[in-house]
KEKE-3310 file (N, C-alpha, C; in steps of 0.2 Angstrom, whole numbers, plus 5000, padded with zeros to 4 digits):
npx = (5106:5094:5080:5065:5051:5041:5041:5037:5025:5018:5018:5011:4998:4995:4995:4985:4974:4973:4970:4982:4983:4978:4987:4999:5016:5019:5008:5001:5001:4990:4980:4977:4971:4979:4983:4991:4991:4991:5003:5012:5008:5011:5025:5028:5024:5034:5045:5044:5042:5054:5064:5070:5075:5067:5068:5057:5058:5059:5046:5041:5045:5037:5028:5024:5023:5035:5044:5044:5050:5062:5066:5066:5076:5087:5087:5089:5103:5110:5122:5123:5131:5140:5144:5136:5123:5106:5093)
npy = (5276:5278:5288:5282:5285:5292:5286:5273:5276:5280:5268:5260:5267:5266:5252:5248:5256:5268:5284:5296:5306:5300:5292:5290:5290:5283:5276:5260:5247:5238:5247:5253:5244:5234:5218:5202:5195:5206:5212:5203:5205:5219:5218:5211:5220:5230:5224:5222:5235:5241:5232:5224:5211:5205:5197:5185:5184:5196:5201:5202:5214:5223:5234:5247:5262:5268:5258:5249:5257:5257:5244:5243:5252:5245:5234:5241:5244:5244:5234:5219:5214:5205:5208:5203:5205:5209:5198)
npz = (4953:4941:4940:4936:4937:4931:4918:4922:4927:4915:4908:4917:4917:4903:4901:4911:4908:4916:4923:4923:4932:4944:4948:4960:4965:4977:4980:4984:4973:4973:4977:4965:4958:4954:4955:4959:4947:4939:4942:4935:4922:4921:4923:4911:4902:4904:4901:4887:4883:4886:4882:4890:4902:4916:4930:4937:4951:4955:4957:4969:4974:4967:4973:4973:4962:4963:4968:4958:4948:4953:4951:4938:4934:4939:4930:4918:4918:4930:4938:4947:4963:4960:4948:4937:4925:4930:4929)
capx = (5101:5090:5073:5060:5044:5037:5040:5033:5018:5015:5017:5005:4992:4994:4993:4979:4970:4971:4971:4989:4982:4976:4993:5004:5022:5019:5002:5001:4998:4983:4975:4976:4967:4983:4984:4997:4991:4992:5010:5015:5006:5016:5032:5029:5024:5040:5050:5042:5043:5061:5068:5075:5072:5066:5067:5051:5059:5059:5039:5039:5047:5032:5023:5021:5027:5042:5048:5044:5055:5069:5068:5067:5082:5092:5087:5092:5110:5114:5124:5123:5137:5145:5145:5132:5117:5100:5089)
capy = (5273:5283:5289:5281:5285:5295:5281:5268:5278:5280:5261:5258:5270:5263:5245:5246:5261:5272:5291:5297:5310:5296:5287:5292:5286:5279:5272:5253:5244:5236:5253:5255:5238:5229:5212:5198:5194:5212:5213:5199:5209:5225:5215:5209:5226:5234:5220:5223:5242:5243:5227:5221:5205:5206:5190:5184:5184:5203:5203:5204:5222:5227:5236:5254:5264:5270:5252:5246:5261:5255:5237:5244:5255:5240:5230:5245:5245:5243:5227:5216:5215:5200:5210:5200:5209:5207:5194)
capz = (4950:4938:4942:4930:4940:4925:4913:4924:4928:4909:4906:4921:4914:4897:4902:4914:4906:4922:4923:4926:4938:4949:4950:4964:4965:4983:4981:4983:4966:4974:4977:4958:4955:4951:4959:4958:4940:4936:4942:4930:4916:4921:4922:4904:4898:4905:4897:4880:4881:4887:4879:4896:4905:4923:4933:4941:4958:4957:4957:4976:4975:4964:4978:4971:4956:4965:4969:4951:4944:4955:4948:4931:4934:4939:4924:4913:4918:4936:4939:4954:4966:4957:4941:4933:4924:4932:4924)
cpx = (5096:5083:5068:5053:5040:5036:5036:5026:5015:5014:5011:4999:4990:4991:4986:4973:4968:4973:4977:4988:4981:4982:4998:5010:5022:5013:5003:4998:4991:4978:4973:4972:4972:4985:4990:4997:4993:4999:5014:5014:5011:5023:5033:5029:5031:5045:5050:5044:5050:5066:5073:5071:5073:5064:5061:5052:5059:5051:5038:5041:5042:5027:5020:5025:5034:5047:5049:5049:5062:5071:5069:5074:5088:5092:5090:5099:5114:5116:5124:5130:5142:5147:5141:5126:5111:5096:5082)
cpy = (5278:5283:5288:5281:5287:5290:5275:5270:5278:5272:5258:5260:5267:5256:5243:5252:5265:5280:5293:5302:5306:5292:5291:5288:5281:5275:5265:5251:5242:5241:5255:5249:5233:5224:5208:5196:5200:5214:5209:5203:5215:5223:5214:5215:5230:5230:5222:5231:5244:5238:5225:5214:5206:5199:5190:5185:5192:5206:5205:5211:5226:5229:5243:5256:5265:5264:5249:5250:5259:5248:5238:5247:5250:5236:5234:5246:5244:5235:5225:5216:5210:5202:5207:5205:5205:5203:5196)
cpz = (4947:4941:4936:4932:4934:4920:4915:4925:4921:4907:4911:4918:4908:4897:4905:4913:4912:4920:4926:4932:4944:4952:4953:4965:4971:4984:4980:4976:4967:4975:4970:4955:4952:4956:4957:4950:4936:4936:4937:4923:4916:4920:4914:4900:4898:4901:4889:4878:4882:4884:4884:4898:4913:4926:4937:4948:4960:4958:4965:4978:4971:4969:4976:4965:4957:4965:4962:4947:4947:4952:4941:4930:4934:4933:4918:4913:4924:4936:4946:4957:4963:4950:4936:4932:4927:4927:4925)
residu = (MET:GLY:ASP:HIS:ARG:ALA:GLU:VAL:THR:LYS:VAL:VAL:CYS:ASP:THR:PHE:ARG:LEU:ASP:PRO:ALA:LEU:VAL:GLU:PRO:ASP:ALA:PRO:LEU:GLU:GLU:LEU:GLY:ILE:ASP:SER:LYS:GLY:ARG:ILE:LYS:LEU:LEU:ALA:ALA:LEU:GLU:ILE:TYR:TYR:GLY:VAL:THR:ILE:ASP:LEU:ASP:ARG:LEU:ASP:ARG:PHE:THR:ASP:VAL:GLY:SER:VAL:ALA:GLY:VAL:LEU:ALA:GLU:ALA:LEU:GLY:THR:ARG:GLY:THR:SER:GLY:GLU:ALA:LEU:LYS)
# end
């Protein structure tokens, strides 16, 4: 799985107008002011920015930048165990 933390940090900062110096990869999104509606906004921004589809069921994994980067990496190319692309 690729490491997309820097890219996710950029999208988070651009979407929520945050200073990149304040965004730590393991800081909870809630500490950055990103609530459940914000996580949906982040998911949509990632889908637009990367041209991928991320299933809403993955939102429960949006806890910090590192975990969001993991979900993005899966959406960008890792296949599920059944061989199907993640939605």
